[in-house]
BALOBA-1460 file (C-alpha; in Angstrom, 3 decimals):
// residues 395
<rec num="1" residu="x" x="45.977" y="19.472" z="37.644"/>
<rec num="2" residu="x" x="45.306" y="15.761" z="37.951"/>
<rec num="3" residu="x" x="41.537" y="16.434" z="37.901"/>
<rec num="4" residu="x" x="41.887" y="18.408" z="34.659"/>
<rec num="5" residu="x" x="43.994" y="15.635" z="33.104"/>
<rec num="6" residu="x" x="41.466" y="12.989" z="34.188"/>
<rec num="7" residu="x" x="38.591" y="15.019" z="32.746"/>
<rec num="8" residu="x" x="40.465" y="15.481" z="29.475"/>
<rec num="9" residu="x" x="41.178" y="11.755" z="29.309"/>
<rec num="10" residu="x" x="37.485" y="10.945" z="29.926"/>
<rec num="11" residu="x" x="36.390" y="13.292" z="27.168"/>
<rec num="12" residu="x" x="38.908" y="11.756" z="24.770"/>
<rec num="13" residu="x" x="37.778" y="8.253" z="25.710"/>
<rec num="14" residu="x" x="34.132" y="9.156" z="25.105"/>
<rec num="15" residu="x" x="35.024" y="10.743" z="21.777"/>
<rec num="16" residu="x" x="37.020" y="7.654" z="20.783"/>
<rec num="17" residu="x" x="34.103" y="5.388" z="21.718"/>
<rec num="18" residu="x" x="31.756" y="7.507" z="19.614"/>
<rec num="19" residu="x" x="34.257" y="7.406" z="16.755"/>
<rec num="20" residu="x" x="34.483" y="3.606" z="17.021"/>
<rec num="21" residu="x" x="30.695" y="3.305" z="17.007"/>
<rec num="22" residu="x" x="30.530" y="5.536" z="13.935"/>
<rec num="23" residu="x" x="33.157" y="3.424" z="12.218"/>
<rec num="24" residu="x" x="31.275" y="0.247" z="13.083"/>
<rec num="25" residu="x" x="28.065" y="1.690" z="11.657"/>
<rec num="26" residu="x" x="29.892" y="2.954" z="8.581"/>
<rec num="27" residu="x" x="31.461" y="-0.453" z="8.011"/>
<rec num="28" residu="x" x="28.123" y="-1.853" z="6.839"/>
<rec num="29" residu="x" x="27.670" y="-1.662" z="3.080"/>
<rec num="30" residu="x" x="24.468" y="0.063" z="1.976"/>
<rec num="31" residu="x" x="21.620" y="-1.733" z="0.227"/>
<rec num="32" residu="x" x="19.486" y="0.776" z="-1.651"/>
<rec num="33" residu="x" x="15.774" y="0.097" z="-2.177"/>
<rec num="34" residu="x" x="13.751" y="2.463" z="-4.335"/>
<rec num="35" residu="x" x="10.322" y="4.004" z="-4.074"/>
<rec num="36" residu="x" x="8.574" y="5.562" z="-7.077"/>
<rec num="37" residu="x" x="5.084" y="6.788" z="-6.291"/>
<rec num="38" residu="x" x="2.691" y="9.650" z="-5.693"/>
<rec num="39" residu="x" x="3.401" y="11.826" z="-2.666"/>
<rec num="40" residu="x" x="1.682" y="15.028" z="-3.792"/>
<rec num="41" residu="x" x="-1.804" y="15.889" z="-5.036"/>
<rec num="42" residu="x" x="-5.205" y="14.281" z="-4.236"/>
<rec num="43" residu="x" x="-3.804" y="10.721" z="-4.070"/>
<rec num="44" residu="x" x="-0.743" y="11.673" z="-2.017"/>
<rec num="45" residu="x" x="-1.826" y="9.653" z="1.028"/>
<rec num="46" residu="x" x="-1.265" y="6.409" z="-0.867"/>
<rec num="47" residu="x" x="2.378" y="7.093" z="-1.696"/>
<rec num="48" residu="x" x="3.204" y="8.923" z="1.524"/>
<rec num="49" residu="x" x="2.116" y="5.818" z="3.407"/>
<rec num="50" residu="x" x="4.503" y="3.764" z="1.249"/>
<rec num="51" residu="x" x="7.471" y="6.069" z="1.695"/>
<rec num="52" residu="x" x="7.006" y="6.576" z="5.411"/>
<rec num="53" residu="x" x="6.570" y="2.850" z="6.029"/>
<rec num="54" residu="x" x="9.810" y="2.113" z="4.199"/>
<rec num="55" residu="x" x="11.708" y="4.886" z="5.952"/>
<rec num="56" residu="x" x="10.432" y="3.814" z="9.366"/>
<rec num="57" residu="x" x="11.448" y="0.202" z="8.844"/>
<rec num="58" residu="x" x="14.842" y="1.126" z="7.339"/>
<rec num="59" residu="x" x="15.668" y="3.410" z="10.261"/>
<rec num="60" residu="x" x="14.659" y="0.660" z="12.684"/>
<rec num="61" residu="x" x="16.867" y="-1.897" z="10.928"/>
<rec num="62" residu="x" x="19.849" y="0.450" z="10.809"/>
<rec num="63" residu="x" x="19.430" y="1.433" z="14.452"/>
<rec num="64" residu="x" x="19.558" y="-2.218" z="15.498"/>
<rec num="65" residu="x" x="22.721" y="-3.064" z="13.544"/>
<rec num="66" residu="x" x="21.577" y="-3.681" z="9.981"/>
<rec num="67" residu="x" x="20.098" y="-6.571" z="8.012"/>
<rec num="68" residu="x" x="22.082" y="-9.749" z="7.416"/>
<rec num="69" residu="x" x="21.911" y="-11.283" z="3.945"/>
<rec num="70" residu="x" x="24.274" y="-14.214" z="3.525"/>
<rec num="71" residu="x" x="27.575" y="-13.314" z="5.186"/>
<rec num="72" residu="x" x="27.056" y="-9.560" z="4.837"/>
<rec num="73" residu="x" x="25.152" y="-7.151" z="7.074"/>
<rec num="74" residu="x" x="23.679" y="-4.174" z="5.241"/>
<rec num="75" residu="x" x="22.344" y="-0.792" z="6.218"/>
<rec num="76" residu="x" x="19.155" y="-0.013" z="4.285"/>
<rec num="77" residu="x" x="18.744" y="3.242" z="2.372"/>
<rec num="78" residu="x" x="15.429" y="4.276" z="0.832"/>
<rec num="79" residu="x" x="15.739" y="6.263" z="-2.415"/>
<rec num="80" residu="x" x="12.435" y="8.026" z="-3.140"/>
<rec num="81" residu="x" x="10.934" y="9.744" z="-6.176"/>
<rec num="82" residu="x" x="7.574" y="11.560" z="-6.288"/>
<rec num="83" residu="x" x="5.950" y="10.718" z="-9.620"/>
<rec num="84" residu="x" x="3.039" y="13.121" z="-8.931"/>
<rec num="85" residu="x" x="0.656" y="10.489" z="-10.334"/>
<rec num="86" residu="x" x="2.071" y="11.230" z="-13.796"/>
<rec num="87" residu="x" x="3.131" y="8.209" z="-15.910"/>
<rec num="88" residu="x" x="5.905" y="10.221" z="-17.578"/>
<rec num="89" residu="x" x="7.373" y="11.141" z="-14.207"/>
<rec num="90" residu="x" x="7.013" y="7.522" z="-13.088"/>
<rec num="91" residu="x" x="9.171" y="6.494" z="-16.052"/>
<rec num="92" residu="x" x="11.726" y="9.156" z="-15.104"/>
<rec num="93" residu="x" x="11.716" y="7.857" z="-11.551"/>
<rec num="94" residu="x" x="12.301" y="4.266" z="-12.602"/>
<rec num="95" residu="x" x="15.083" y="5.400" z="-14.937"/>
<rec num="96" residu="x" x="16.671" y="7.177" z="-11.974"/>
<rec num="97" residu="x" x="16.563" y="3.907" z="-10.030"/>
<rec num="98" residu="x" x="18.173" y="2.049" z="-12.929"/>
<rec num="99" residu="x" x="20.934" y="4.638" z="-13.181"/>
<rec num="100" residu="x" x="21.568" y="4.215" z="-9.457"/>
<rec num="101" residu="x" x="21.953" y="0.443" z="-9.811"/>
<rec num="102" residu="x" x="18.817" y="-0.211" z="-7.752"/>
<rec num="103" residu="x" x="17.198" y="-3.561" z="-8.535"/>
<rec num="104" residu="x" x="14.214" y="-3.484" z="-6.153"/>
<rec num="105" residu="x" x="11.615" y="-0.715" z="-6.159"/>
<rec num="106" residu="x" x="8.296" y="-0.210" z="-4.359"/>
<rec num="107" residu="x" x="5.539" y="1.480" z="-6.396"/>
<rec num="108" residu="x" x="4.042" y="3.083" z="-8.440"/>
<rec num="109" residu="x" x="0.664" y="3.523" z="-6.744"/>
<rec num="110" residu="x" x="-1.654" y="3.725" z="-9.752"/>
<rec num="111" residu="x" x="-2.405" y="1.673" z="-12.864"/>
<rec num="112" residu="x" x="-1.043" y="4.110" z="-15.480"/>
<rec num="113" residu="x" x="2.257" y="4.560" z="-13.687"/>
<rec num="114" residu="x" x="2.751" y="0.860" z="-13.038"/>
<rec num="115" residu="x" x="2.117" y="0.034" z="-16.697"/>
<rec num="116" residu="x" x="4.323" y="2.877" z="-17.941"/>
<rec num="117" residu="x" x="7.422" y="1.763" z="-16.008"/>
<rec num="118" residu="x" x="7.220" y="-1.864" z="-17.062"/>
<rec num="119" residu="x" x="9.571" y="-1.557" z="-20.086"/>
<rec num="120" residu="x" x="12.173" y="0.292" z="-18.000"/>
<rec num="121" residu="x" x="11.988" y="-2.278" z="-15.212"/>
<rec num="122" residu="x" x="12.268" y="-5.243" z="-17.551"/>
<rec num="123" residu="x" x="15.106" y="-3.712" z="-19.585"/>
<rec num="124" residu="x" x="17.154" y="-2.828" z="-16.507"/>
<rec num="125" residu="x" x="16.618" y="-5.843" z="-14.267"/>
<rec num="126" residu="x" x="14.300" y="-4.243" z="-11.731"/>
<rec num="127" residu="x" x="11.636" y="-6.063" z="-9.729"/>
<rec num="128" residu="x" x="8.982" y="-3.602" z="-8.624"/>
<rec num="129" residu="x" x="6.048" y="-3.796" z="-6.219"/>
<rec num="130" residu="x" x="3.185" y="-1.650" z="-7.563"/>
<rec num="131" residu="x" x="-0.114" y="-0.894" z="-5.882"/>
<rec num="132" residu="x" x="-1.971" y="-1.183" z="-9.154"/>
<rec num="133" residu="x" x="-4.453" y="-3.716" z="-10.408"/>
<rec num="134" residu="x" x="-4.122" y="-4.515" z="-14.171"/>
<rec num="135" residu="x" x="-3.696" y="-8.280" z="-14.406"/>
<rec num="136" residu="x" x="-1.395" y="-8.015" z="-17.436"/>
<rec num="137" residu="x" x="1.307" y="-6.625" z="-15.135"/>
<rec num="138" residu="x" x="1.400" y="-9.872" z="-13.168"/>
<rec num="139" residu="x" x="0.415" y="-12.547" z="-15.691"/>
<rec num="140" residu="x" x="2.923" y="-14.247" z="-18.040"/>
<rec num="141" residu="x" x="4.843" y="-13.157" z="-20.012"/>
<rec num="142" residu="x" x="5.231" y="-10.282" z="-17.507"/>
<rec num="143" residu="x" x="7.283" y="-11.324" z="-14.490"/>
<rec num="144" residu="x" x="8.968" y="-8.279" z="-12.923"/>
<rec num="145" residu="x" x="5.952" y="-6.743" z="-11.147"/>
<rec num="146" residu="x" x="4.645" y="-7.995" z="-7.785"/>
<rec num="147" residu="x" x="1.262" y="-6.779" z="-6.552"/>
<rec num="148" residu="x" x="1.840" y="-5.225" z="-3.129"/>
<rec num="149" residu="x" x="-1.745" y="-5.415" z="-1.853"/>
<rec num="150" residu="x" x="-5.125" y="-7.051" z="-2.385"/>
<rec num="151" residu="x" x="-6.646" y="-6.088" z="-5.759"/>
<rec num="152" residu="x" x="-10.100" y="-4.591" z="-6.253"/>
<rec num="153" residu="x" x="-11.215" y="-7.696" z="-8.168"/>
<rec num="154" residu="x" x="-10.345" y="-9.681" z="-5.029"/>
<rec num="155" residu="x" x="-11.702" y="-7.276" z="-2.391"/>
<rec num="156" residu="x" x="-14.764" y="-6.057" z="-4.322"/>
<rec num="157" residu="x" x="-16.516" y="-9.423" z="-4.550"/>
<rec num="158" residu="x" x="-15.766" y="-10.099" z="-0.870"/>
<rec num="159" residu="x" x="-17.314" y="-6.749" z="0.161"/>
<rec num="160" residu="x" x="-20.365" y="-7.115" z="-2.101"/>
<rec num="161" residu="x" x="-20.987" y="-10.692" z="-0.932"/>
<rec num="162" residu="x" x="-20.766" y="-9.624" z="2.707"/>
<rec num="163" residu="x" x="-23.227" y="-6.766" z="2.157"/>
<rec num="164" residu="x" x="-25.569" y="-9.006" z="0.173"/>
<rec num="165" residu="x" x="-25.571" y="-11.765" z="2.774"/>
<rec num="166" residu="x" x="-25.346" y="-9.723" z="5.985"/>
<rec num="167" residu="x" x="-27.062" y="-6.437" z="5.110"/>
<rec num="168" residu="x" x="-29.578" y="-7.471" z="2.479"/>
<rec num="169" residu="x" x="-28.097" y="-5.309" z="-0.282"/>
<rec num="170" residu="x" x="-29.766" y="-5.997" z="-3.628"/>
<rec num="171" residu="x" x="-29.062" y="-2.959" z="-5.823"/>
<rec num="172" residu="x" x="-25.799" y="-1.114" z="-6.413"/>
<rec num="173" residu="x" x="-24.651" y="2.060" z="-8.209"/>
<rec num="174" residu="x" x="-21.105" y="2.927" z="-9.239"/>
<rec num="175" residu="x" x="-19.476" y="6.371" z="-9.503"/>
<rec num="176" residu="x" x="-15.908" y="6.866" z="-10.741"/>
<rec num="177" residu="x" x="-13.457" y="9.606" z="-11.594"/>
<rec num="178" residu="x" x="-12.905" y="10.038" z="-15.319"/>
<rec num="179" residu="x" x="-9.437" y="8.440" z="-15.232"/>
<rec num="180" residu="x" x="-8.227" y="5.037" z="-16.327"/>
<rec num="181" residu="x" x="-7.636" y="3.605" z="-12.833"/>
<rec num="182" residu="x" x="-11.065" y="4.363" z="-11.349"/>
<rec num="183" residu="x" x="-12.833" y="3.465" z="-14.589"/>
<rec num="184" residu="x" x="-11.058" y="0.115" z="-14.705"/>
<rec num="185" residu="x" x="-11.972" y="-0.552" z="-11.088"/>
<rec num="186" residu="x" x="-15.572" y="0.421" z="-11.799"/>
<rec num="187" residu="x" x="-15.798" y="-2.026" z="-14.693"/>
<rec num="188" residu="x" x="-14.367" y="-4.805" z="-12.522"/>
<rec num="189" residu="x" x="-16.792" y="-3.942" z="-9.736"/>
<rec num="190" residu="x" x="-19.779" y="-3.972" z="-12.072"/>
<rec num="191" residu="x" x="-18.828" y="-7.419" z="-13.365"/>
<rec num="192" residu="x" x="-18.328" y="-8.763" z="-9.827"/>
<rec num="193" residu="x" x="-21.642" y="-7.328" z="-8.613"/>
<rec num="194" residu="x" x="-23.558" y="-8.876" z="-11.509"/>
<rec num="195" residu="x" x="-21.881" y="-12.240" z="-10.940"/>
<rec num="196" residu="x" x="-23.119" y="-12.132" z="-7.346"/>
<rec num="197" residu="x" x="-26.673" y="-11.504" z="-8.535"/>
<rec num="198" residu="x" x="-26.838" y="-7.830" z="-7.554"/>
<rec num="199" residu="x" x="-28.757" y="-5.424" z="-9.767"/>
<rec num="200" residu="x" x="-26.565" y="-2.606" z="-11.099"/>
<rec num="201" residu="x" x="-28.857" y="0.434" z="-11.327"/>
<rec num="202" residu="x" x="-26.231" y="3.002" z="-12.405"/>
<rec num="203" residu="x" x="-22.707" y="2.587" z="-13.765"/>
<rec num="204" residu="x" x="-22.097" y="5.458" z="-16.196"/>
<rec num="205" residu="x" x="-21.704" y="8.521" z="-13.937"/>
<rec num="206" residu="x" x="-18.207" y="9.998" z="-13.797"/>
<rec num="207" residu="x" x="-16.547" y="13.150" z="-12.474"/>
<rec num="208" residu="x" x="-13.338" y="15.113" z="-13.008"/>
<rec num="209" residu="x" x="-10.714" y="14.743" z="-10.278"/>
<rec num="210" residu="x" x="-10.695" y="18.498" z="-9.608"/>
<rec num="211" residu="x" x="-14.454" y="18.575" z="-8.947"/>
<rec num="212" residu="x" x="-15.410" y="20.493" z="-5.806"/>
<rec num="213" residu="x" x="-19.230" y="20.309" z="-5.988"/>
<rec num="214" residu="x" x="-20.403" y="16.708" z="-6.248"/>
<rec num="215" residu="x" x="-24.130" y="17.424" z="-5.880"/>
<rec num="216" residu="x" x="-24.740" y="17.619" z="-9.676"/>
<rec num="217" residu="x" x="-22.664" y="14.459" z="-10.118"/>
<rec num="218" residu="x" x="-24.599" y="12.396" z="-7.600"/>
<rec num="219" residu="x" x="-28.125" y="13.719" z="-8.166"/>
<rec num="220" residu="x" x="-28.914" y="11.362" z="-11.098"/>
<rec num="221" residu="x" x="-27.393" y="8.444" z="-9.187"/>
<rec num="222" residu="x" x="-29.621" y="9.113" z="-6.195"/>
<rec num="223" residu="x" x="-32.669" y="8.901" z="-8.440"/>
<rec num="224" residu="x" x="-31.831" y="5.221" z="-9.024"/>
<rec num="225" residu="x" x="-32.212" y="4.616" z="-5.260"/>
<rec num="226" residu="x" x="-29.422" y="2.039" z="-4.809"/>
<rec num="227" residu="x" x="-28.897" y="0.072" z="-1.611"/>
<rec num="228" residu="x" x="-25.127" y="0.422" z="-2.109"/>
<rec num="229" residu="x" x="-23.119" y="3.291" z="-3.600"/>
<rec num="230" residu="x" x="-19.611" y="2.247" z="-4.698"/>
<rec num="231" residu="x" x="-16.997" y="4.983" z="-5.111"/>
<rec num="232" residu="x" x="-14.736" y="3.139" z="-7.531"/>
<rec num="233" residu="x" x="-11.025" y="3.894" z="-7.133"/>
<rec num="234" residu="x" x="-11.775" y="7.035" z="-5.140"/>
<rec num="235" residu="x" x="-8.792" y="9.045" z="-3.912"/>
<rec num="236" residu="x" x="-8.524" y="9.928" z="-0.203"/>
<rec num="237" residu="x" x="-9.085" y="13.597" z="-1.051"/>
<rec num="238" residu="x" x="-12.315" y="13.038" z="-3.016"/>
<rec num="239" residu="x" x="-13.895" y="10.405" z="-0.750"/>
<rec num="240" residu="x" x="-15.147" y="12.723" z="2.042"/>
<rec num="241" residu="x" x="-16.567" y="15.193" z="-0.482"/>
<rec num="242" residu="x" x="-18.521" y="12.468" z="-2.263"/>
<rec num="243" residu="x" x="-19.749" y="10.982" z="1.011"/>
<rec num="244" residu="x" x="-20.867" y="14.367" z="2.300"/>
<rec num="245" residu="x" x="-22.722" y="15.170" z="-0.929"/>
<rec num="246" residu="x" x="-24.469" y="11.783" z="-1.000"/>
<rec num="247" residu="x" x="-25.658" y="12.117" z="2.604"/>
<rec num="248" residu="x" x="-26.783" y="15.713" z="2.116"/>
<rec num="249" residu="x" x="-28.852" y="14.523" z="-0.862"/>
<rec num="250" residu="x" x="-30.621" y="12.143" z="1.512"/>
<rec num="251" residu="x" x="-28.860" y="8.872" z="0.687"/>
<rec num="252" residu="x" x="-29.276" y="6.461" z="3.623"/>
<rec num="253" residu="x" x="-27.749" y="3.328" z="2.098"/>
<rec num="254" residu="x" x="-24.222" y="1.943" z="2.384"/>
<rec num="255" residu="x" x="-21.232" y="3.639" z="0.732"/>
<rec num="256" residu="x" x="-18.090" y="1.635" z="-0.032"/>
<rec num="257" residu="x" x="-14.850" y="1.582" z="-1.998"/>
<rec num="258" residu="x" x="-12.099" y="-0.937" z="-2.759"/>
<rec num="259" residu="x" x="-9.324" y="1.605" z="-2.230"/>
<rec num="260" residu="x" x="-7.631" y="2.295" z="1.100"/>
<rec num="261" residu="x" x="-8.515" y="5.538" z="2.852"/>
<rec num="262" residu="x" x="-7.187" y="7.912" z="5.499"/>
<rec num="263" residu="x" x="-9.214" y="8.198" z="8.715"/>
<rec num="264" residu="x" x="-7.956" y="11.694" z="9.456"/>
<rec num="265" residu="x" x="-8.999" y="12.962" z="6.017"/>
<rec num="266" residu="x" x="-12.446" y="11.392" z="6.466"/>
<rec num="267" residu="x" x="-12.795" y="12.936" z="9.927"/>
<rec num="268" residu="x" x="-11.859" y="16.385" z="8.706"/>
<rec num="269" residu="x" x="-13.798" y="16.259" z="5.437"/>
<rec num="270" residu="x" x="-16.975" y="14.393" z="6.312"/>
<rec num="271" residu="x" x="-17.119" y="13.929" z="10.093"/>
<rec num="272" residu="x" x="-20.041" y="11.816" z="11.296"/>
<rec num="273" residu="x" x="-21.450" y="11.704" z="7.760"/>
<rec num="274" residu="x" x="-18.695" y="9.166" z="6.997"/>
<rec num="275" residu="x" x="-19.992" y="6.731" z="9.633"/>
<rec num="276" residu="x" x="-20.687" y="3.385" z="7.979"/>
<rec num="277" residu="x" x="-18.302" y="4.015" z="5.060"/>
<rec num="278" residu="x" x="-16.606" y="0.736" z="4.066"/>
<rec num="279" residu="x" x="-13.092" y="0.533" z="2.617"/>
<rec num="280" residu="x" x="-10.124" y="-1.791" z="2.397"/>
<rec num="281" residu="x" x="-7.941" y="-1.381" z="5.466"/>
<rec num="282" residu="x" x="-4.450" y="-2.161" z="6.604"/>
<rec num="283" residu="x" x="-3.273" y="-5.740" z="6.727"/>
<rec num="284" residu="x" x="-3.286" y="-6.140" z="10.516"/>
<rec num="285" residu="x" x="-6.248" y="-5.797" z="12.822"/>
<rec num="286" residu="x" x="-5.636" y="-5.119" z="16.522"/>
<rec num="287" residu="x" x="-6.658" y="-8.698" z="17.250"/>
<rec num="288" residu="x" x="-3.888" y="-10.222" z="15.141"/>
<rec num="289" residu="x" x="-1.178" y="-7.533" z="15.233"/>
<rec num="290" residu="x" x="2.084" y="-8.783" z="16.713"/>
<rec num="291" residu="x" x="4.323" y="-6.911" z="19.138"/>
<rec num="292" residu="x" x="6.542" y="-6.057" z="16.170"/>
<rec num="293" residu="x" x="3.606" y="-4.480" z="14.350"/>
<rec num="294" residu="x" x="2.760" y="-2.460" z="17.428"/>
<rec num="295" residu="x" x="6.366" y="-1.281" z="17.652"/>
<rec num="296" residu="x" x="6.308" y="-0.367" z="13.959"/>
<rec num="297" residu="x" x="3.200" y="1.774" z="14.509"/>
<rec num="298" residu="x" x="4.859" y="3.432" z="17.505"/>
<rec num="299" residu="x" x="8.090" y="4.163" z="15.603"/>
<rec num="300" residu="x" x="6.194" y="5.463" z="12.566"/>
<rec num="301" residu="x" x="4.082" y="7.748" z="14.746"/>
<rec num="302" residu="x" x="7.133" y="9.127" z="16.531"/>
<rec num="303" residu="x" x="8.944" y="9.757" z="13.240"/>
<rec num="304" residu="x" x="6.076" y="11.512" z="11.470"/>
<rec num="305" residu="x" x="3.695" y="12.681" z="14.182"/>
<rec num="306" residu="x" x="0.761" y="10.675" z="12.849"/>
<rec num="307" residu="x" x="-0.139" y="7.225" z="11.545"/>
<rec num="308" residu="x" x="-2.075" y="5.982" z="8.513"/>
<rec num="309" residu="x" x="-3.862" y="2.640" z="8.895"/>
<rec num="310" residu="x" x="-2.943" y="1.801" z="5.297"/>
<rec num="311" residu="x" x="0.676" y="1.483" z="6.454"/>
<rec num="312" residu="x" x="-0.330" y="-1.828" z="8.056"/>
<rec num="313" residu="x" x="-0.264" y="-3.032" z="4.446"/>
<rec num="314" residu="x" x="2.502" y="-0.818" z="3.089"/>
<rec num="315" residu="x" x="5.053" y="-2.081" z="5.651"/>
<rec num="316" residu="x" x="5.119" y="-5.450" z="3.897"/>
<rec num="317" residu="x" x="6.818" y="-4.652" z="0.571"/>
<rec num="318" residu="x" x="10.241" y="-3.847" z="2.027"/>
<rec num="319" residu="x" x="9.996" y="-6.850" z="4.353"/>
<rec num="320" residu="x" x="9.253" y="-9.150" z="1.414"/>
<rec num="321" residu="x" x="12.181" y="-7.766" z="-0.560"/>
<rec num="322" residu="x" x="14.620" y="-8.268" z="2.299"/>
<rec num="323" residu="x" x="13.330" y="-11.715" z="3.266"/>
<rec num="324" residu="x" x="13.591" y="-12.905" z="-0.335"/>
<rec num="325" residu="x" x="17.156" y="-11.601" z="-0.573"/>
<rec num="326" residu="x" x="17.995" y="-13.292" z="2.732"/>
<rec num="327" residu="x" x="16.606" y="-16.570" z="1.387"/>
<rec num="328" residu="x" x="18.832" y="-16.254" z="-1.697"/>
<rec num="329" residu="x" x="21.755" y="-13.792" z="-1.363"/>
<rec num="330" residu="x" x="22.610" y="-14.248" z="-5.047"/>
<rec num="331" residu="x" x="19.513" y="-12.178" z="-5.778"/>
<rec num="332" residu="x" x="21.196" y="-9.008" z="-4.490"/>
<rec num="333" residu="x" x="22.324" y="-8.216" z="-8.044"/>
<rec num="334" residu="x" x="20.324" y="-10.793" z="-9.980"/>
<rec num="335" residu="x" x="16.566" y="-10.402" z="-10.221"/>
<rec num="336" residu="x" x="16.232" y="-13.745" z="-12.006"/>
<rec num="337" residu="x" x="17.438" y="-15.400" z="-8.793"/>
<rec num="338" residu="x" x="14.937" y="-13.264" z="-6.883"/>
<rec num="339" residu="x" x="12.093" y="-14.422" z="-9.116"/>
<rec num="340" residu="x" x="13.069" y="-18.080" z="-8.700"/>
<rec num="341" residu="x" x="13.073" y="-17.677" z="-4.929"/>
<rec num="342" residu="x" x="9.585" y="-16.187" z="-4.946"/>
<rec num="343" residu="x" x="8.146" y="-19.602" z="-5.767"/>
<rec num="344" residu="x" x="9.432" y="-21.139" z="-2.542"/>
<rec num="345" residu="x" x="9.673" y="-18.317" z="0.005"/>
<rec num="346" residu="x" x="8.194" y="-19.369" z="3.333"/>
<rec num="347" residu="x" x="9.224" y="-17.106" z="6.205"/>
<rec num="348" residu="x" x="7.538" y="-16.154" z="9.489"/>
<rec num="349" residu="x" x="5.296" y="-13.104" z="9.262"/>
<rec num="350" residu="x" x="6.710" y="-10.765" z="11.939"/>
<rec num="351" residu="x" x="3.685" y="-8.469" z="11.884"/>
<rec num="352" residu="x" x="1.005" y="-10.998" z="12.806"/>
<rec num="353" residu="x" x="0.435" y="-13.233" z="15.801"/>
<rec num="354" residu="x" x="0.407" y="-16.984" z="15.304"/>
<rec num="355" residu="x" x="1.970" y="-18.943" z="12.474"/>
<rec num="356" residu="x" x="1.239" y="-16.582" z="9.568"/>
<rec num="357" residu="x" x="3.830" y="-16.681" z="6.784"/>
<rec num="358" residu="x" x="5.471" y="-14.319" z="4.339"/>
<rec num="359" residu="x" x="4.898" y="-16.032" z="1.011"/>
<rec num="360" residu="x" x="4.032" y="-15.057" z="-2.510"/>
<rec num="361" residu="x" x="0.561" y="-15.834" z="-3.852"/>
<rec num="362" residu="x" x="-1.423" y="-14.982" z="-6.972"/>
<rec num="363" residu="x" x="-1.779" y="-18.318" z="-8.742"/>
<rec num="364" residu="x" x="-5.575" y="-17.996" z="-8.902"/>
<rec num="365" residu="x" x="-5.548" y="-14.460" z="-10.301"/>
<rec num="366" residu="x" x="-2.359" y="-14.444" z="-12.374"/>
<rec num="367" residu="x" x="-1.218" y="-18.005" z="-12.992"/>
<rec num="368" residu="x" x="2.067" y="-17.304" z="-11.170"/>
<rec num="369" residu="x" x="3.182" y="-16.077" z="-7.758"/>
<rec num="370" residu="x" x="3.286" y="-12.339" z="-8.272"/>
<rec num="371" residu="x" x="1.466" y="-11.002" z="-5.212"/>
<rec num="372" residu="x" x="2.442" y="-10.598" z="-1.567"/>
<rec num="373" residu="x" x="0.305" y="-12.524" z="0.906"/>
<rec num="374" residu="x" x="-1.329" y="-9.934" z="3.124"/>
<rec num="375" residu="x" x="-4.703" y="-10.389" z="4.807"/>
<rec num="376" residu="x" x="-7.723" y="-8.776" z="3.194"/>
<rec num="377" residu="x" x="-8.955" y="-6.494" z="5.982"/>
<rec num="378" residu="x" x="-12.197" y="-4.648" z="5.336"/>
<rec num="379" residu="x" x="-12.910" y="-1.654" z="7.573"/>
<rec num="380" residu="x" x="-15.935" y="0.389" z="8.468"/>
<rec num="381" residu="x" x="-15.558" y="4.019" z="9.560"/>
<rec num="382" residu="x" x="-17.264" y="4.866" z="12.832"/>
<rec num="383" residu="x" x="-16.958" y="7.917" z="15.100"/>
<rec num="384" residu="x" x="-13.691" y="9.107" z="13.603"/>
<rec num="385" residu="x" x="-11.881" y="5.776" z="13.435"/>
<rec num="386" residu="x" x="-11.701" y="2.611" z="11.349"/>
<rec num="387" residu="x" x="-13.105" y="-0.574" z="12.840"/>
<rec num="388" residu="x" x="-12.561" y="-4.055" z="11.400"/>
<rec num="389" residu="x" x="-15.626" y="-5.356" z="9.578"/>
<rec num="390" residu="x" x="-14.161" y="-8.701" z="8.464"/>
<rec num="391" residu="x" x="-10.893" y="-10.393" z="7.459"/>
<rec num="392" residu="x" x="-10.313" y="-12.738" z="4.501"/>
<rec num="393" residu="x" x="-7.425" y="-14.196" z="2.476"/>
<rec num="394" residu="x" x="-6.551" y="-14.391" z="-1.204"/>
<rec num="395" residu="x" x="-4.593" y="-17.079" z="-3.018"/>
């Protein structure tokens, strides 16, 4: 009888302890951070990397007790919306964030979407972190958008200069999807290549995003015999198809892009034919990745069963939002305070070894600090994996 009573008491004590822990967790107010981006279709890898990075970091923060901003410790909730790479849906997604009282949003992932949501963001006091390149989003009088990565007009010249100086590249051809984002990136790439003294031998060949046979697309480009073939703004789904077609047509030169790619998609779609393909990578190389970055990769992989190197960059947006709010708690409900704090933020970068800092940059490109400071990592694909080609910085 005593044993049964003792067992019952132990069970009740354990239940009470669990209840107390639940209460303690529930006591934290919730800080909602939004994501509006593409998680379906050919460009899905870009947005999925965003969403998964945010969810991984939020779960990690909540598991370890929350995030302290001023005198309050918050649990972080990620509110996501798939815009399907459609500007109209992106607007609907940003309106949903506004209706939910969310002031800080990551995304959209493409130029059209980022431009389309600007009026909604500005009218409703939302600061958003797009992965889109139009300078008018970040230059005065615009002030609510913060570029979440390195832009093509920053990475392109660095890649072309490296290939010119190290690989003897002299001629370049550009191929782009017939959409505004890739076409804009192509035009920027052409200008950068010419400024570096490279000869542009082809820059008018385009394709539809639903193309499945790229041989007719690339045949006239191959006739120009370029040293470098640039796949401007290419989506992760189209990249392996274009690479395969170019190699099967006999192209032996270098193929590159200024967009981030997915190693698994390249492996499955192009295999060894993708060896030597150059793209922008994640923001941490193995040589500089901190223990916290390694733990992030481990947690992400356990949550989703795989990892995307681009998440080395995508992990930063949420961290920047939270660090800026921590530096100025008044910004929780006041984006004007957030924007003032951006000029002076100087916090340790937890994802890199050494004394790297979280700070806002962009003065050279935009005339104001509207870009997160992440390293420009350029990768080369080799034997199924990305390897670091070189690392640079932008101001």
